[in-house]
N, C-alpha and C positions, 0 to 999 in steps of 0.2 A: 144681121146685126148680132145674133147669138153666136154665129161662127167667129166673127171678129172678136167678140168678148172672150171666147174660149182661147183664141190665139193669144190674145193679151195676157190672160191668166197663165197660159203655158210659158210665155216669155218671162213674165214677172209674177211669180207666185205670191199669194196673200202674205205668207210669213216674212218674205223679203221686204215687201212694202211696209208691213208693220214694224220691221226691224229699223228701217230708215226713219219712220215716224217716231219711233221710240228714241232714236238718236237725237232728232231735232228737238223733241219735247224736253229730254233730259239736259241737253247742252244749253238750250235757250233758257230753261227754268233755272238751271244752276247759275248761269251768268246773271239773270235778272235778280235773283235772291242775293247772290254774293256781291256783285259789283254795285247793286243798287242799295245795299245795306238796309233791306227792308225788315230784317229780323232784329229784335232788341237783344241781340247776342253779340258779344265782343268777338271780333274775328281778327285774323292776322293783318288784313289790309288796313283796318282801322287803327290798330296799334302802331303799325308801321308809319302811318301818316302823322301820328303824334310824335314819333321819333324824328321824322323829317322836319316837323315844325321846330322841335328843339334844336335840331341840327341848323336850320337856317337862323334861329336866334343866336346861336353861337357864332355862326358865320359872319353875321353883321358886327359882332364884337371884335373880330380879328382884322388886323391890317393885312396880313398875308393870307390869301385865299387859295393858295396852291393845294393844300390838303383837300379842300372841298372840291376843287376842279378835278383832282385825281380820282376822288370817289365817283364823281359823275362819269368820268371817262371809263372807269372800270364797268359801270353799268352799260355804257355805250358799247363797249367792246363785246359784252355778253350778247346784247341785242344784235350786233353786227354778225356774230358767229351764227346765231339761229337764223338770221336772215339769209346768209349765203348758203347754209345748210338746207333751208327750205327750197331754194333754187335747184340744188342738186337732187333733192327728193322729187321735185316736180319733173325734172328731166328724166329721172328713173321711171316714173309713173307713165310719162308720155312714151318712153321706150317699151313699157309693158303693153300699152295700147296697141302698139305695132306688132305685138307678138302674143295676141290674146289666145290664139288657138294652141300655141305652145304651153301657155299658162294653164289652160284647161286640161292638157294632158298631164301636167305635173300634178294638179289638184286631183285628178282622177285616180292617182295612186294611193290616196288616203281613203281607207275603208269607211271612215265615219263622215266623209265629205259629202255634201249634197251636190249632185250632178246638175250644174246650171247650164242654161242655154248660152250661146255666144252673146246674145244681146244682154243677158243678165250679167255675165262676166264683164262685159264692156261698161255696164252701168255702175258696177262695183268699182271699176278702175277709175271712172270718171268722178264718182263721189270722193274717192281718195285724193284724186288731183285736185278737186275743188277745196278740200279741207286744207291742203298744204299751200295752195295759192292764197286762201284766206290768211293763213298763218304768215306768209310772206308780207302781205299788206300790213298786217298788225306790227310785225317786227320793223318794217320800214318806217311806219308811223311813229313807233316809239323812239327810233333813232333821232327823228326830227324833234321830237319833244325833248329828249335829253340834250340836243343841241340848243334848244330854246332855254333850257335851264342853265346851261353854261353861260349864256349871254346875260341871264338875269344875275348870276353870280358875279360875272365880270363888271356889270353895271351897278352892283349893290352899293348903297351909300356907306360911308364910313361911320364909325361909332360916334364921332364928334359932330356930324352933320344932321341936320333935320331934327324932328321931334320924335318922342317915343311912339306916339300913335302912327306916324308915317312909317317907322321902322317895323312896327308890329304888322301893319298891313302888307308891307313888302315881304316880310318873312313868311306870312300866310300865303301870299300869291306864289312865291317861289316854291313853297311846300306843295301847293296844289299842282303846280306844273310837273313836279317830280313824281307826285302820286299818280297823276294821270298817265305819265309815261310808264310807270310801273304797272298800272292797270292794264294798259295796252300790251305790254310785254307779257303779263300773265295771261291775257286772252290768247296770244300767240302760242304760249306754252300749253294752254289748255287744248288748243287745236292739235298739238302734238299727241297729247294723251288720247284724244278721241280718234285721231288718225291711226294710232297703233291699235286701238280697239277695233277699227274698221277693217283691219286685216283679218279678223275673225269672220267677217262676212263672206269672205272668199271660201271659207270651209263650210260654215253652217249658220243660217240666220238666227237660230236659238242660241248658238254660242256667241254670236254677235250681240244679242240683247244682254246676255249675261256679262259680257265684256264691258259693255256701257255701264251697267250697274256697278261693276267692280271699279271702274274709273271714277264714278261719282262718289263712291265710298272712300276711295283713296284721297280725292280732292277735299271732301268734307272733313276728313280727319286732319289733314294738314292745314286747312284754313281755319277750323274751329276747335279741334281737340288735340293738337300736337303739343309735345313737350317744348319745342321751340317757341310756340305761342305763350306758354306759361312763363318761360324765362324772359320773353320780351315784354310782357305786360307788367309794367311797373306798379299797377294798381292791384294786381293779383298776387297775394303772398304765396311764396314758394312753400311746399311741404317740407 
């Protein structure tokens, strides 16, 4: 039993296991706090939802909705670009899995790199593969949600029809669909951030932990402390 435990520790060192656990904790924690809006702090996603609600209110007042359709299509194209890019990255990582030994030779040239076993290098590549597969599914789902939003815009009532309460409900539902599509898109983009951080794991687990912290700080600043957020928040006066 002790011999088997030592073999496992040799294949998967403690620092590498802690690095993966740190990734999962930081990623899941940031997603829970940001997407769940559990802080009483105004963030970019909340501000943008208010803008989408105003947009849908204006959309219901217009007879010609081609401007609104084109805006959604622009978002759809962005998601489609990242969706196809994710497939290319997945194909590249699969190719790496077929040449793990060559990858280990390349990494051994770095003097500061930790010399990992073949099983450890394969685990690193598999984690990278799973991250971008996750990103693909998120981008594919956001495309369907943007398609649903287009249908809502196409079937939106005219300004003359119905009552004000029904129009307000329709605008809120359409804004919710657009916001959910954008949240899904952001989760896919977040996977790209953490996927790039995971590249550091091939070199050094401590470097990987530092890269994850750096990604969290970058995401936090852009979601909660960016100049763009200040400009978008109409309730926050500019300096």
